[in-house]
N, CA, C and O atoms as a GROMACS GRO file, in nm:
protein
  392
    1MET      N    1  -7.459   2.621   7.282
    1MET     CA    2  -7.438   2.536   7.397
    1MET      C    3  -7.518   2.586   7.517
    1MET      O    4  -7.581   2.506   7.587
    2LYS      N    5  -7.516   2.718   7.542
    2LYS     CA    6  -7.593   2.773   7.654
    2LYS      C    7  -7.741   2.748   7.635
    2LYS      O    8  -7.812   2.720   7.732
    3THR      N    9  -7.789   2.757   7.510
    3THR     CA   10  -7.930   2.733   7.483
    3THR      C   11  -7.966   2.588   7.514
    3THR      O   12  -8.071   2.561   7.572
    4LEU      N   13  -7.880   2.497   7.475
    4LEU     CA   14  -7.904   2.357   7.504
    4LEU      C   15  -7.906   2.331   7.653
    4LEU      O   16  -7.993   2.260   7.703
    5LEU      N   17  -7.810   2.388   7.725
    5LEU     CA   18  -7.807   2.372   7.870
    5LEU      C   19  -7.930   2.432   7.935
    5LEU      O   20  -7.985   2.375   8.029
    6ALA      N   21  -7.973   2.547   7.887
    6ALA     CA   22  -8.092   2.611   7.942
    6ALA      C   23  -8.215   2.524   7.919
    6ALA      O   24  -8.298   2.510   8.009
    7ALA      N   25  -8.226   2.466   7.802
    7ALA     CA   26  -8.339   2.378   7.771
    7ALA      C   27  -8.338   2.254   7.860
    7ALA      O   28  -8.442   2.212   7.911
    8LEU      N   29  -8.221   2.196   7.878
    8LEU     CA   30  -8.209   2.080   7.965
    8LEU      C   31  -8.244   2.115   8.109
    8LEU      O   32  -8.314   2.040   8.177
    9ALA      N   33  -8.194   2.228   8.155
    9ALA     CA   34  -8.220   2.269   8.292
    9ALA      C   35  -8.368   2.295   8.316
    9ALA      O   36  -8.418   2.269   8.425
   10ALA      N   37  -8.438   2.345   8.216
   10ALA     CA   38  -8.580   2.375   8.230
   10ALA      C   39  -8.664   2.248   8.239
   10ALA      O   40  -8.778   2.253   8.286
   11CYS      N   41  -8.610   2.137   8.195
   11CYS     CA   42  -8.686   2.012   8.190
   11CYS      C   43  -8.667   1.925   8.313
   11CYS      O   44  -8.730   1.820   8.324
   12VAL      N   45  -8.584   1.965   8.405
   12VAL     CA   46  -8.555   1.878   8.518
   12VAL      C   47  -8.608   1.937   8.647
   12VAL      O   48  -8.615   2.059   8.662
   13PRO      N   49  -8.645   1.851   8.742
   13PRO     CA   50  -8.689   1.901   8.871
   13PRO      C   51  -8.572   1.957   8.950
   13PRO      O   52  -8.458   1.913   8.932
   14PHE      N   53  -8.600   2.052   9.036
   14PHE     CA   54  -8.494   2.117   9.114
   14PHE      C   55  -8.487   2.060   9.255
   14PHE      O   56  -8.485   2.136   9.351
   15ALA      N   57  -8.483   1.932   9.268
   15ALA     CA   58  -8.474   1.865   9.397
   15ALA      C   59  -8.331   1.819   9.419
   15ALA      O   60  -8.241   1.851   9.341
   16ALA      N   61  -8.311   1.743   9.525
   16ALA     CA   62  -8.177   1.695   9.557
   16ALA      C   63  -8.121   1.606   9.446
   16ALA      O   64  -7.999   1.588   9.439
   17VAL      N   65  -8.206   1.552   9.361
   17VAL     CA   66  -8.157   1.469   9.253
   17VAL      C   67  -8.077   1.549   9.152
   17VAL      O   68  -8.018   1.490   9.061
   18ALA      N   69  -8.073   1.680   9.164
   18ALA     CA   70  -7.996   1.763   9.072
   18ALA      C   71  -7.849   1.723   9.072
   18ALA      O   72  -7.781   1.739   8.971
   19GLN      N   73  -7.800   1.672   9.184
   19GLN     CA   74  -7.659   1.634   9.188
   19GLN      C   75  -7.630   1.516   9.095
   19GLN      O   76  -7.514   1.496   9.059
   20ASP      N   77  -7.731   1.439   9.055
   20ASP     CA   78  -7.712   1.328   8.963
   20ASP      C   79  -7.758   1.364   8.822
   20ASP      O   80  -7.754   1.279   8.733
   21ASN      N   81  -7.800   1.485   8.802
   21ASN     CA   82  -7.853   1.530   8.675
   21ASN      C   83  -7.739   1.570   8.582
   21ASN      O   84  -7.653   1.648   8.620
   22PRO      N   85  -7.738   1.517   8.459
   22PRO     CA   86  -7.631   1.552   8.365
   22PRO      C   87  -7.624   1.702   8.335
   22PRO      O   88  -7.515   1.757   8.320
   23ALA      N   89  -7.739   1.769   8.327
   23ALA     CA   90  -7.739   1.914   8.301
   23ALA      C   91  -7.676   1.988   8.418
   23ALA      O   92  -7.601   2.083   8.397
   24ALA      N   93  -7.706   1.946   8.540
   24ALA     CA   94  -7.648   2.009   8.658
   24ALA      C   95  -7.497   1.988   8.661
   24ALA      O   96  -7.421   2.081   8.688
   25ARG      N   97  -7.454   1.866   8.633
   25ARG     CA   98  -7.310   1.837   8.631
   25ARG      C   99  -7.240   1.918   8.524
   25ARG      O  100  -7.129   1.966   8.544
   26SER      N  101  -7.305   1.933   8.411
   26SER     CA  102  -7.246   2.011   8.301
   26SER      C  103  -7.231   2.158   8.340
   26SER      O  104  -7.127   2.219   8.316
   27LEU      N  105  -7.335   2.214   8.400
   27LEU     CA  106  -7.326   2.354   8.446
   27LEU      C  107  -7.219   2.369   8.552
   27LEU      O  108  -7.141   2.464   8.549
   28ALA      N  109  -7.216   2.276   8.647
   28ALA     CA  110  -7.121   2.283   8.758
   28ALA      C  111  -6.977   2.265   8.712
   28ALA      O  112  -6.885   2.314   8.778
   29ALA      N  113  -6.956   2.197   8.602
   29ALA     CA  114  -6.820   2.176   8.552
   29ALA      C  115  -6.751   2.308   8.522
   29ALA      O  116  -6.629   2.320   8.536
   30SER      N  117  -6.828   2.408   8.480
   30SER     CA  118  -6.767   2.538   8.450
   30SER      C  119  -6.720   2.609   8.577
   30SER      O  120  -6.640   2.703   8.570
   31CYS      N  121  -6.768   2.566   8.692
   31CYS     CA  122  -6.728   2.627   8.819
   31CYS      C  123  -6.599   2.566   8.874
   31CYS      O  124  -6.532   2.625   8.958
   32ALA      N  125  -6.565   2.446   8.825
   32ALA     CA  126  -6.452   2.370   8.880
   32ALA      C  127  -6.318   2.440   8.867
   32ALA      O  128  -6.232   2.424   8.953
   33ALA      N  129  -6.299   2.517   8.762
   33ALA     CA  130  -6.170   2.583   8.742
   33ALA      C  131  -6.132   2.670   8.861
   33ALA      O  132  -6.015   2.678   8.898
   34CYS      N  133  -6.229   2.735   8.921
   34CYS     CA  134  -6.201   2.824   9.036
   34CYS      C  135  -6.243   2.762   9.169
   34CYS      O  136  -6.171   2.773   9.268
   35HIS      N  137  -6.358   2.696   9.170
   35HIS     CA  138  -6.415   2.647   9.296
   35HIS      C  139  -6.381   2.502   9.325
   35HIS      O  140  -6.426   2.447   9.426
   36GLY      N  141  -6.303   2.439   9.239
   36GLY     CA  142  -6.260   2.302   9.262
   36GLY      C  143  -6.359   2.199   9.212
   36GLY      O  144  -6.476   2.228   9.188
   37SER      N  145  -6.309   2.079   9.198
   37SER     CA  146  -6.391   1.968   9.154
   37SER      C  147  -6.506   1.945   9.251
   37SER      O  148  -6.485   1.936   9.372
   38ASP      N  149  -6.626   1.937   9.198
   38ASP     CA  150  -6.747   1.920   9.280
   38ASP      C  151  -6.764   2.029   9.386
   38ASP      O  152  -6.828   2.007   9.488
   39GLY      N  153  -6.705   2.146   9.361
   39GLY     CA  154  -6.723   2.258   9.453
   39GLY      C  155  -6.635   2.253   9.577
   39GLY      O  156  -6.661   2.324   9.674
   40ARG      N  157  -6.532   2.172   9.574
   40ARG     CA  158  -6.439   2.161   9.688
   40ARG      C  159  -6.312   2.239   9.653
   40ARG      O  160  -6.219   2.185   9.592
   41SER      N  161  -6.310   2.364   9.693
   41SER     CA  162  -6.198   2.452   9.661
   41SER      C  163  -6.071   2.407   9.730
   41SER      O  164  -6.074   2.353   9.841
   42VAL      N  165  -5.959   2.430   9.664
   42VAL     CA  166  -5.830   2.393   9.722
   42VAL      C  167  -5.750   2.515   9.765
   42VAL      O  168  -5.636   2.501   9.810
   43THR      N  169  -5.808   2.634   9.750
   43THR     CA  170  -5.738   2.755   9.792
   43THR      C  171  -5.825   2.834   9.890
   43THR      O  172  -5.948   2.825   9.888
   44ALA      N  173  -5.760   2.910   9.974
   44ALA     CA  174  -5.832   2.993  10.070
   44ALA      C  175  -5.897   3.115  10.004
   44ALA      O  176  -5.992   3.171  10.057
   45GLU      N  177  -5.844   3.155   9.889
   45GLU     CA  178  -5.894   3.275   9.822
   45GLU      C  179  -6.030   3.256   9.755
   45GLU      O  180  -6.106   3.351   9.739
   46VAL      N  181  -6.060   3.134   9.716
   46VAL     CA  182  -6.185   3.104   9.647
   46VAL      C  183  -6.266   3.009   9.735
   46VAL      O  184  -6.218   2.901   9.770
   47PRO      N  185  -6.388   3.047   9.772
   47PRO     CA  186  -6.466   2.962   9.862
   47PRO      C  187  -6.512   2.833   9.794
   47PRO      O  188  -6.540   2.831   9.675
   48GLY      N  189  -6.519   2.728   9.872
   48GLY     CA  190  -6.580   2.605   9.825
   48GLY      C  191  -6.731   2.621   9.823
   48GLY      O  192  -6.786   2.697   9.902
   49LEU      N  193  -6.796   2.551   9.734
   49LEU     CA  194  -6.942   2.558   9.722
   49LEU      C  195  -7.010   2.433   9.774
   49LEU      O  196  -7.129   2.436   9.805
   50ALA      N  197  -6.937   2.324   9.783
   50ALA     CA  198  -6.995   2.197   9.826
   50ALA      C  199  -7.052   2.208   9.967
   50ALA      O  200  -6.986   2.254  10.060
   51GLY      N  201  -7.177   2.164   9.979
   51GLY     CA  202  -7.241   2.159  10.110
   51GLY      C  203  -7.299   2.289  10.161
   51GLY      O  204  -7.360   2.291  10.267
   52LEU      N  205  -7.282   2.398  10.087
   52LEU     CA  206  -7.343   2.524  10.129
   52LEU      C  207  -7.495   2.515  10.111
   52LEU      O  208  -7.541   2.443  10.022
   53PRO      N  209  -7.573   2.586  10.192
   53PRO     CA  210  -7.719   2.582  10.174
   53PRO      C  211  -7.760   2.634  10.036
   53PRO      O  212  -7.706   2.734   9.989
   54ARG      N  213  -7.854   2.567   9.974
   54ARG     CA  214  -7.896   2.604   9.838
   54ARG      C  215  -7.949   2.746   9.831
   54ARG      O  216  -7.924   2.816   9.733
   55ASP      N  217  -8.021   2.790   9.934
   55ASP     CA  218  -8.074   2.927   9.933
   55ASP      C  219  -7.961   3.030   9.938
   55ASP      O  220  -7.970   3.135   9.876
   56TYR      N  221  -7.856   2.998  10.012
   56TYR     CA  222  -7.741   3.087  10.020
   56TYR      C  223  -7.670   3.098   9.885
   56TYR      O  224  -7.637   3.207   9.839
   57ILE      N  225  -7.648   2.983   9.821
   57ILE     CA  226  -7.582   2.982   9.691
   57ILE      C  227  -7.663   3.062   9.590
   57ILE      O  228  -7.608   3.146   9.518
   58ALA      N  229  -7.793   3.038   9.584
   58ALA     CA  230  -7.879   3.109   9.489
   58ALA      C  231  -7.880   3.258   9.518
   58ALA      O  232  -7.874   3.339   9.426
   59ALA      N  233  -7.886   3.296   9.645
   59ALA     CA  234  -7.887   3.439   9.681
   59ALA      C  235  -7.756   3.507   9.641
   59ALA      O  236  -7.757   3.621   9.595
   60GLN      N  237  -7.644   3.438   9.659
   60GLN     CA  238  -7.516   3.497   9.622
   60GLN      C  239  -7.505   3.513   9.471
   60GLN      O  240  -7.453   3.615   9.423
   61MET      N  241  -7.552   3.415   9.396
   61MET     CA  242  -7.550   3.426   9.250
   61MET      C  243  -7.636   3.543   9.203
   61MET      O  244  -7.597   3.617   9.112
   62LYS      N  245  -7.752   3.561   9.264
   62LYS     CA  246  -7.839   3.674   9.228
   62LYS      C  247  -7.771   3.806   9.266
   62LYS      O  248  -7.783   3.905   9.192
   63ALA      N  249  -7.701   3.809   9.378
   63ALA     CA  250  -7.629   3.931   9.419
   63ALA      C  251  -7.516   3.963   9.322
   63ALA      O  252  -7.491   4.080   9.293
   64PHE      N  253  -7.449   3.861   9.271
   64PHE     CA  254  -7.347   3.884   9.167
   64PHE      C  255  -7.413   3.940   9.042
   64PHE      O  256  -7.361   4.033   8.981
   65GLN      N  257  -7.526   3.882   9.002
   65GLN     CA  258  -7.595   3.925   8.880
   65GLN      C  259  -7.632   4.072   8.883
   65GLN      O  260  -7.611   4.145   8.786
   66ASP      N  261  -7.687   4.116   8.996
   66ASP     CA  262  -7.736   4.254   8.999
   66ASP      C  263  -7.636   4.353   9.058
   66ASP      O  264  -7.668   4.470   9.078
   67GLY      N  265  -7.514   4.306   9.085
   67GLY     CA  266  -7.407   4.396   9.128
   67GLY      C  267  -7.405   4.427   9.277
   67GLY      O  268  -7.323   4.507   9.322
   68ARG      N  269  -7.492   4.365   9.355
   68ARG     CA  270  -7.490   4.388   9.500
   68ARG      C  271  -7.369   4.325   9.567
   68ARG      O  272  -7.326   4.371   9.673
   69ARG      N  273  -7.314   4.221   9.507
   69ARG     CA  274  -7.193   4.158   9.561
   69ARG      C  275  -7.080   4.180   9.461
   69ARG      O  276  -7.082   4.124   9.351
   70PRO      N  277  -6.983   4.262   9.498
   70PRO     CA  278  -6.871   4.289   9.407
   70PRO      C  279  -6.782   4.166   9.389
   70PRO      O  280  -6.764   4.085   9.481
   71ALA      N  281  -6.726   4.156   9.270
   71ALA     CA  282  -6.636   4.045   9.240
   71ALA      C  283  -6.558   4.080   9.114
   71ALA      O  284  -6.594   4.172   9.041
   72THR      N  285  -6.452   4.007   9.091
   72THR     CA  286  -6.374   4.032   8.970
   72THR      C  287  -6.432   3.958   8.850
   72THR      O  288  -6.444   4.016   8.742
   73VAL      N  289  -6.470   3.832   8.868
   73VAL     CA  290  -6.517   3.750   8.758
   73VAL      C  291  -6.665   3.711   8.773
   73VAL      O  292  -6.738   3.705   8.674
   74MET      N  293  -6.708   3.684   8.894
   74MET     CA  294  -6.840   3.627   8.915
   74MET      C  295  -6.955   3.717   8.869
   74MET      O  296  -7.059   3.667   8.829
   75GLN      N  297  -6.938   3.847   8.874
   75GLN     CA  298  -7.046   3.934   8.827
   75GLN      C  299  -7.076   3.909   8.680
   75GLN      O  300  -7.192   3.906   8.641
   76GLN      N  301  -6.974   3.890   8.600
   76GLN     CA  302  -6.996   3.863   8.458
   76GLN      C  303  -7.046   3.721   8.434
   76GLN      O  304  -7.136   3.700   8.352
   77LEU      N  305  -6.990   3.625   8.503
   77LEU     CA  306  -7.034   3.487   8.485
   77LEU      C  307  -7.180   3.469   8.527
   77LEU      O  308  -7.256   3.403   8.457
   78ALA      N  309  -7.217   3.526   8.639
   78ALA     CA  310  -7.353   3.509   8.691
   78ALA      C  311  -7.458   3.565   8.596
   78ALA      O  312  -7.570   3.515   8.591
   79LYS      N  313  -7.424   3.668   8.521
   79LYS     CA  314  -7.519   3.728   8.428
   79LYS      C  315  -7.558   3.631   8.317
   79LYS      O  316  -7.661   3.649   8.253
   80GLY      N  317  -7.478   3.528   8.294
   80GLY     CA  318  -7.506   3.432   8.189
   80GLY      C  319  -7.601   3.320   8.230
   80GLY      O  320  -7.637   3.237   8.147
   81TYR      N  321  -7.641   3.317   8.357
   81TYR     CA  322  -7.728   3.209   8.404
   81TYR      C  323  -7.871   3.257   8.423
   81TYR      O  324  -7.897   3.368   8.469
   82SER      N  325  -7.965   3.170   8.385
   82SER     CA  326  -8.106   3.197   8.410
   82SER      C  327  -8.138   3.163   8.556
   82SER      O  328  -8.057   3.101   8.625
   83ASP      N  329  -8.255   3.205   8.603
   83ASP     CA  330  -8.297   3.170   8.738
   83ASP      C  331  -8.303   3.019   8.756
   83ASP      O  332  -8.266   2.966   8.861
   84GLN      N  333  -8.349   2.949   8.654
   84GLN     CA  334  -8.358   2.802   8.661
   84GLN      C  335  -8.219   2.739   8.670
   84GLN      O  336  -8.199   2.644   8.745
   85GLN      N  337  -8.125   2.792   8.595
   85GLN     CA  338  -7.989   2.738   8.600
   85GLN      C  339  -7.924   2.766   8.735
   85GLN      O  340  -7.852   2.682   8.788
   86ILE      N  341  -7.950   2.883   8.791
   86ILE     CA  342  -7.896   2.916   8.924
   86ILE      C  343  -7.952   2.819   9.027
   86ILE      O  344  -7.878   2.771   9.113
   87GLN      N  345  -8.080   2.791   9.020
   87GLN     CA  346  -8.140   2.698   9.116
   87GLN      C  347  -8.083   2.558   9.097
   87GLN      O  348  -8.060   2.486   9.195
   88LEU      N  349  -8.061   2.518   8.974
   88LEU     CA  350  -8.004   2.387   8.946
   88LEU      C  351  -7.862   2.378   9.003
   88LEU      O  352  -7.826   2.276   9.064
   89LEU      N  353  -7.782   2.482   8.984
   89LEU     CA  354  -7.647   2.485   9.042
   89LEU      C  355  -7.652   2.483   9.194
   89LEU      O  356  -7.575   2.412   9.258
   90ALA      N  357  -7.742   2.562   9.251
   90ALA     CA  358  -7.754   2.568   9.398
   90ALA      C  359  -7.791   2.430   9.452
   90ALA      O  360  -7.735   2.386   9.552
   91ASP      N  361  -7.885   2.364   9.388
   91ASP     CA  362  -7.923   2.229   9.432
   91ASP      C  363  -7.807   2.131   9.420
   91ASP      O  364  -7.783   2.050   9.509
   92TYR      N  365  -7.735   2.142   9.309
   92TYR     CA  366  -7.622   2.052   9.286
   92TYR      C  367  -7.517   2.067   9.395
   92TYR      O  368  -7.477   1.968   9.457
   93PHE      N  369  -7.471   2.190   9.419
   93PHE     CA  370  -7.365   2.210   9.517
   93PHE      C  371  -7.411   2.187   9.660
   93PHE      O  372  -7.334   2.140   9.742
   94ALA      N  373  -7.535   2.219   9.690
   94ALA     CA  374  -7.587   2.192   9.824
   94ALA      C  375  -7.588   2.043   9.853
   94ALA      O  376  -7.572   2.001   9.968
   95GLY      N  377  -7.605   1.963   9.750
   95GLY     CA  378  -7.608   1.818   9.768
   95GLY      C  379  -7.473   1.750   9.771
   95GLY      O  380  -7.464   1.629   9.789
   96ARG      N  381  -7.367   1.827   9.753
   96ARG     CA  382  -7.232   1.770   9.756
   96ARG      C  383  -7.179   1.775   9.900
   96ARG      O  384  -7.210   1.868   9.974
   97SER      N  385  -7.101   1.676   9.936
   97SER     CA  386  -7.039   1.680  10.068
   97SER      C  387  -6.915   1.767  10.065
   97SER      O  388  -6.849   1.779   9.961
   98LYS      N  389  -6.884   1.828  10.178
   98LYS     CA  390  -6.768   1.917  10.186
   98LYS      C  391  -6.639   1.842  10.177
   98LYS      O  392  -6.532   1.902  10.182
   0.00000   0.00000   0.00000
């Protein structure tokens, strides 16, 4: 499944249209359990992702990957994403309204 998602993500442009991209929606669905539907968190403990700047989202994901940003779960989850998938997720959530 990850291979299929990676292949799909590699084939799509990383513009604002990512929010309408099925591969982007599929990747973002795995974030919903903690960050809420479409990145709109319902708890104060977990930040919402909707509407955050794409560069900020991508930078935080990279920080989780390399251990610069400590976390309980995100460090492990972030390691499973390619740079292209991170950019696709960042574009998707940046394009969502808060």
